N, C-alpha and C positions, 0 to 999 in steps of 0.2 A: 877734662870733661867733655869736652866737644868731640873727641875722637867715638865716644860711645853713640853718638847722635847721628854718624856721618852714612849710615844706611838705615832708611825707614821701609816699613812694611804697613800699607793701610790695612787696618782691621774692618773684617766684614761683619755687618751685623747679625744677629742672632736670627734663626727662622721666628716668624711669628707666632705668638702664642694666643691663640684665638678661644681657649677657654676662660682665661684670665681678661683677655682683651678681645672680646667678639667683635667690636668696631673696627679697631685699627691695627690689632695684633701686637701692639707694642709695649713692652714692658719696662720697667727698671733697667733690666739688662740693655735693652735696646738704648736708652739713654746715656747709660757708661759706655755703650759701644760707639756710639756716634761721638762723644766727647773725646775718647781716643783717639778716634780717626783724625779729628779736626787738629788736635795737638800734636798728634805725630806728624799730621803731613807740612805744618808749619817748621818742623826741625830746620831742613836744608836752607831755610832762610833767616836762620839766627847769626847775627853777628858772633865773631869768636868766643867772647866774653859772655854771649847771651843776653845781653843787655837789650837788644833792639831785634825787631825782626822786619828785614826789608822785603816786603813783598813785590811781587810785580804788578805792574798798573800804573794808571795814573795818580800822581802826586797830588796830595792835598792842598789846598792854599795855604797851610800852615808851613809847608816845606816838607822835606824827605827826613831832617832830622826828627821833626815831631812826628811825623808817619813810623818811623822806627819806636819811638816811645809808645806809640798807639798800638803796634802791633805786640809789642811786650804787654803792656797793661791790660788791654782786652784780652788777650789769651789768658794772661795771670788770671783773670777771674773766671774765667770756665776751669782752669787747674785748681783753682782754689775750692769750687764747688766739687769737684772731682776727689780732691783730697780730703776734705772735711767730710764728704757723704760717705768716704771708706773708713772714717776714723782714722786716717794717718796711716793706714796699715795696708801690706797688700796681701793678697791670697797667696798660698802657697805655690811655688812656681812663676809666681809674677813680680815683675820690678817696677810696674808703672808707676805706682804712687811714689815710692822712694826716689826715683828718675824725676818725676815732676818737683818733688821738694829740692832736690839737689839743683835741678836746673833754673828754678825760679830764684833760689837764694844766690846762686851765682849772678843770675844778672842784676838782682838787688846791689849785690856788692859793686859791681862794676857802675852800673847805670847810676848810681850816688857819689860815685868818686868823682870830683871834678876833676882830677888829674887824668883819668883814665879816658882813653880813644873813643870811648862809646857812651861816656856821660850822656846823662839825658838834659833835655833844655830846660831850663829854669821856670819858675812858675811865677807868671809875671799879669800885669791887669789884662782880662779878656783873653789869656792867651790859651792856646788849644792844649798845653800841658794840664791846666786846670781839669779839665774833662778826664784825663787819664790818671790824674792823683787820686780822683774819687775811687776808680777802680783797683788802684793799688792800695789804696785805705782799707776797702772792703775785703779784697783778697786777705790782707794782712790779718784782720781782723778774724775773719772765718778758720784760717791755718794757723791762729795764734799759737796752739800748744805744738804744734810740728815743724814751726818754719820762724817765727818771730821771737818766740821765746828761748830758742837754738842759736839765732844770729849771734856773731860776736858783738860786744856791745859797740865797739868802732863803727861796725856797719849799721846797728840800730840808730846810732846817733847821727850817721850821715843821711839814713831814710828820714829821721824826724827832721834833720836840717832843710833838708830838699822839701818835704812835704809842708815844712814851715813857712814856705814862701808865699803859702794862702794868707797868712796873718796880716792883715792889713790891706791885702790887694783887693781889688775890684773885679769881679766877676760880671758877666752879662747879666742883666735884670731878666732873666726867667729860669729856666730848669736849673741853670749854671749856679743858682744863689744855693742848690741844694748840695753841690758837689763842695763848696767851701763848709757847709754845716756838717757834712760826712766826715772832710779830712780834719777839720778842727777837733771834732767829736773824737775822732781815731787818736790825735794828737794829746787831748785829754785825757784818755783813757791810758795812755802810756807815761804820763807825767811829764809832756813836753809843753812847749810855750804855745799857747793858744788863745784866744779871745773869747769868752762867753757872750759878750755883747754880739759878735758875729754870727753866732751858733741862733741864738733866740731872734737876731733881725732876719736871719733867712729863713727860719720857722714862721715868723709873722707873715713875711712876705708871700708865702704859700697860702695864708689864709686870705689876702687881699684879693688871690687870684680864684678863690674858690667861687663856683657860680651855680652851687645846689647839685642834687641827685647825684652825688660822686663825681661832678664834672668841674675839673680847673681848665683854664685858660692857661697857655704858656707864655706867661707876660702879659701886659696888657693889650687890650685889644680883643678879637674874638680869635685866637688860634687854638681851636681844637682840633687834635689828630693824637695819632698813636704816643705822641709824648705823655700824655694823660696816663697812659698802661705803663711804659717803660722807664717813666722817671718821675712823675709828679705823684704817684701813687707808690713808687718800688722805693724810693730814696728813704721816705718817712719810715720803712720799714726796717730797713738799715739801720737808719739812725738809731731806732729804738734798741736793737740788737747791740749796737757800741756802746751806746750809752748805759744800757742795763739799768739797775736801780737809781741811776743820776738822772732819768728821764722823767719829766711831769707826767705821772699817770693820767691826767685831765687830757694832756695834749696827745698822749699816744692813742685814748679810748676814740679821742675826736678823729685822729687818722684813720683807726681801723673802722670807725663807724663809713666814713667816707669811702673806704676801699671796698667795704662790703657793699654799699651803695651803688658802687662803679661797677663791681663784678655782677651785679642782678641784670645790667646792661650789658656788659662785656661779653657775656655768653653767646649772645646772638649775633656777633661779629665775625663768627666763623661758619663758612659754608659745610655743607655735609661732606665735601672731600677735604676740609681741614683747613680750605684757604683763607686768610684775614680778609674781610674788605680792603680794597687796594685805594687808599685816600692818605693823602699826608705825604710829610716829608720824611726822609730817613727810611725809606721803604725796602733799603739794602739789609736792614736789620734782620729782615724778614721774620723767623719765628720768634724773636725777642716779644712778638705781641702775646705769646703764650706766658710770659715772665709774672704778671699779677695774678694769675690764675694759682701758681705756686706760693706767690707772696700771701696771697689771703690765707691758704691753707698753713703757711708758715707760721704766720701771727694769729691764728685763731679767729679771721674775721670772715672768713668767707661763708657765703649762705648758700654755697654750693654743694652738692654732696662729692664725696671723695670720688667715687668712679665716673662722675661727670668732669670733673677737674681734669682728671687724666687722658679721658677721652679728647677733650678739647685740647689740652696742650700736646698730647702724642698726635691727634690730627695735625694740627699745624707743623710738626716735626715731620710726618710721614708724608705729607702733602708735598713739601720742598724736596725730601729724599726722593720720591718717585719722580720729580721734575727736574733730575740731576744738579741737585744742591748736596753737598758739595760737588765741583766739578772734577773729572777724572783723576785731577791731581791732588785732591784732597782739599782744596782751598775754596773759602769763600768769595764769589766776586763779586765785584761793583756791579750790582744790576737785581734782577728779580728771580727768574727761573736760572737763565744763564747770563753773561754780562750783558749790560745794557745802561749805559752811561746816563741817558736823560732820566734815570729814575734818581739819580743822586742829585747832590748839590755841592757846590765848589767847596765846602768843607771836607767832603768825603776824599779820604786817602785810600790806598790799598788795603788798609788793616781795618779801615771804618765797619766792614761788616761784621767784624767779630762783635760788635755789642750782640750780635745773636747769642753771644755767651751767656745773658741773663737768662734765657730760656731754661737752662740747665740748671737753674735756682732749685727744683725741686729736689735735686739730688741731696739738698742740705736736710731733707726730710729723711728719718731714717727708714730702712728697708721694710720695715714692720709696721709703718704708717698706713693707715686706710687707703691715701691717695695711690699707694702701690699694692695693696693686698685685696681691695675691693674690685668686684667685677665691674669693668666697663659698662657704664650705661649711656644710650643713644643722647645726642646733644638734642637742644630744643628745636632746631632748623629740622633736624630729621625726622620728626614725629609729626609736624602739624604746621600749616601757613601761621605765620606769624606777622602781626604789625606793632610796632612799638614806636611811641611818641618819645622823644628826648627833647623838652623844651629849651634845656640849659645850652646845648650847642645848636640849637636850631635845626635838628635832624629828624629824619622820620626812616624809621628802617622796616622794611617789608622781604618777608622770606618765602619760599615755597617748598613745601617736602617734596614734591614730585620730582622736582630738578635740583633740590638743595641749594638753590642760589639765595644769598643774602644782596639787597639792594639798600643801598644808603642813599637818600633823597637829602640835598643839602640846600638849606635856607639860612643857615647861620654863619659859617665857618670860613673865611676869608684870608686868614693871616695878614692882615695889615694893620700895621700899628696905628695908634690913633691920630687923626688928622691934625695938622696938613701933611698929607705925602702924594706923591705923584701915584695915580692910579696904574696899576699893573693887575695882571692876573697869572696865577699858577695855575697850570692845568691840575695840580692834585688838590686845589683848594678852591677855583673859582667855578667848576662845572657843578650843574644842577643835581648831578647823580653819580654814584661810584658803585661798584659791586664786588664781589667774591670770584668773578670770573672773567672780568674786562678790567682794563685797564685805559686811562685817559690817553688820547692822541698826545704825544709829546715830541713834536718835531725837532726841538734844538735850537740854539741861539741863531737868531736873525731870520727866521722861517715865522711863517703867519700860524697863528694856533689853529689847530683842529677844530671842525664844526661840531664835535660828538658832544651831548648832553648842554647845549648851550643856545639861547636864543640871541640873536645878533642883528643890528642894522648895519647894513652893508653900505660902505662909502667908498671914494675915490682912493682913500686910503687903508682900504680894506675892512674887516671885521669890526664891529665895538667890542669894549671890554666891557665885564661884568662889573669889575671892581669892586667896591664896599658893597656889602650886603647887607640889609637893614632888615632883620627879622621881625615879622608881623606876629606869627600865631603857628604854635604847633600843637594839634590836639591828635585823638585818634583818629588814624587813615587820613589825616592831610595836615599840611603846614604850608607856609606863605611867607613871601618877603617881597622886598621891591629893590631897584637899584637905578642908577643913571647910566644909561650906555654911553662911554666914553670912547672917542676916536683916540688910538693911541697915539698916532703921528702929530695931532695937536694938542692933546689933553683936554679936549672939549667936550663938554655934556651935550648930546644930541637929541635927549628926549628922558622920557621914565617908563619903566617897565616895571607892573606890579604882578608877581607870578602866585599861582596856586597849584597846589600838587595834591592831587585824591589818589588813593592806591587801594586797591582791593586784588588779594591773590598776586597774579602775576601783571596785572594791570596798573598801568599809572596813567592818568590824564593830567596834562598840565595846561592851564588855563593862563592867559597873559592877557592882560590890559595894555597894550602897547601905545603909548603916545611918541609920535615922531613927526617929523616934517612931511609935506606931501610929496609922494614920489620916491620916497625911500625904500628900498627893497628889504624885506625880514625874510630872515633864515634860521630854521628850528632844525636841529640836529637830533638823532637819537643816540644809540649805544655803539661805540666802535668795537667791532669783532675782529681778531685777529687769528691768523693761523700761520706757523713756521713754514709750512710747505707748499702751499699756494693761495691764492686769493679766493675769499668767502664768494659763494656767488650772490649775484645781485638780480634784482628785480624793481622794476620801477613803473609808476602809472601817472595819472593827471594830479593825484590828490594822495600819495603812499608812495613809499619806499620800503625796501627790506632787503637785507643779507642774511645768509645762511651758511655757517661753517660745516664741514663734513660730517662732524660728530651731532648736527641736529642744533647747536648754540645759535641762536636767532634774534635779529634786532629789525626792529621796524617801525616805522611811523607813519599814522595815518591822520589825516586831519579830519576835525570833526566839525570845527564851526570856525567861521570867520573867513577859511582859507581862500574862498571863491570872492572875495569883496575886492576884485578890481578888475579892470578891463581887460587885464593879462591874466589868463589863467594861472593857478598854482601849479607848480609842477612839483613832481619828487626826482628826486637824483640820489647816486651813491657816490660818495668821495673816497677812493682808493688813495693808500700810501704804503710806503715800503720803507721800512726801518724806522717808523714813528712810534711803535708800540709795544711794551714790555712782555705782552703777552704773546708776541708772534712777529715775525718779517714782514707779513702781508695784513694790512688792515682795510677795512672798510665802514663806512658810516652813512648810514641813511639819513637824507635830509629834506626837508619841505623848504620851497623860496618863494616867495609871494613878490611879485615883482614890482609892485608901487602901492606904498601904504597910502591910503585915501586923504591922510591929515586927521588931526583930533585924537580921538582915543578908539582904538580898534581893540575888539575881543576876539582872541584867537582860542582855540581848544585844539590840542593834539593828544592822540593815544599814542603813548610809548611804550613798546613791549621789548623785553629782555627774556626770554625762556629757552631752556632746553627740553622743556614737556612736548611730547609727541602730539598731546593733546591739544597743543595751542599752536597750530601751524601759521606758517606765515604769508599764505596765499592772500591776495586781498579780498577776494570773495569771501574767503573763510573768516577773515578779521572781520569783514562788514557784518556777515551772520551771527558773529559771535553776540552783536548786541549793544556794545559799547556806545553810547550816544551821549550828545552834548547838546541843550537848549537852551537860548538866551532869550530871558523873558523881558518885556516891555518894561518890567523895573529897574531890570539890570544884573538880575540874580541869573545864575548859569546852574541849568538842572542837569545832572550827569546819572546816566543808568548802567548798571553793570549787568553781565550777562545772568546773575544769579538772582536778578532782580533787586537788589539792594539800590539805591537812590541815596545821591549827596546833593545838597542845594549850597552852592556858594551864592555870597551875597558881597556883590565887588561894590564896595563903597568908595568914597572919595577922601582924602586926606591921610591916606597911610594906614586904612584900618579894614579889617576884613572881618566877616562873619561867616557860619557854616552852619547846616542844620542836616539832620539825617531824617530818611523817611524809610519806613518799612523795616 
């Protein structure tokens, strides 16, 4: 069998179909073509028995043995969607589907044979094979008539024995609980040993993490990210498909209701170019962010119209395709556009990016389903400026139709476990904002964090950490939180900063009440902008700084209030870096620095701008003339005026509470 895969040719995608898909041009044929390309490119890296795929790249923390299983399991998930979507049959003149069935059947036989040199590592407590076992179980269920039902009895028994390692084992107390639910539900479906109590406990744990409005935290704490999309909502859909009539209808209805509520929000996380907002861990899974869009349609739980569902999902696929994903070798690299290890985590091995397979879930929907036959619709970000308050995760989304940019203001997700734990900052969680066109600076181990989208106190040991985020309030157009700045070298709190974000169109005004020792320097950073070819242009002034990329993407900060409260004047500057950003080799961040805090509580207000709209230039005189102003009253409130005449009043009160009112 190996010989038939010795020579591969990467398929080309069909031409765009702008009559059916006027926004992206992508149709079901494009999804099938990309699936075939990804699966074909893996063939040269298969072991002789097809049980493992040993891809080039950095080894994950679980080791090469586990990485090989990961290559099989995650690509098997993609193959399963392709096989099931084709009804297990090839079109005339093609052998794609039959070859996939044979290829993954052979891998199952070898991988589950403990005497085979390519056998898979066992499923043990908190081990990486737990993750991969769930993909194998889902793939086996979805291809049951064409693969599982045709396997020799001895192979089916070995598969059940290997998956059965999950029974009685302890997964991590996070989305991993759902891997156990999936695997043991599959075992139950084939009459193999399982523990119903472990299935029920995993589903109950999911309820513990639900925070309302469609949002789960990934384990205890405030761990909000795309795992809400590609795991915590996704696996309950797969569980109900495997369980069938055994599933409690009330539990299924609850999961579907929560998924529908989530999708009402998730549709706003994609820029007009299809890029998802760049926040959280495991971003190397790329277009897996589209998976819940298809899952909602598959479960009949989506509030989105079919043409919109396809536009959003296809937009994500097209975005990465247009940016060179997969690479010339047809492989998904550890990175974002191209290879970029700082966007990964220690657990990420060379086959980890193939959780992107989840994006192809839509192939399970028949070709005649409205998600494939309805004409594409424009996404919500395409048609109007949006502002969306998300109190559960502590986020505020605002997007602009003129440039298609989505911005996420973060006052609630830090991914820290419950205290006591050492304070640390992840650049993918600790920043004040993320977007669909930028990435946070990720300098790598041992290097100081970037200044982007952060307010810090500067000490001899460097910049303070944000640490644990304490949400205060999220409402239409504004959000707030507080944190205790901590010096990483001493794990010592050095003050208190309460922060408010008020947004309107492309504008964000950040107001901070900074309590710090006399003489402490304070620094506020705007958005980091990156380019592969050259450093973004930069300009600075006494109380402002800005950077601009060749295509017009602009980031600027302008001091509105409090920055002149020092004997030494505030100064703007630009911090340049090379190799620190997933969006390009050269990056630049505008910052404001107050040389010396006067002591006590100081109120600062900063205009923070990220835009690609030519009508919002970055020249300091134009920014000032735009009319964004902040005025501090004698009672301690801040009155913020926007160019369109809208006025927000923030009441900065003590004790960790805040208030806001709107005028006009």
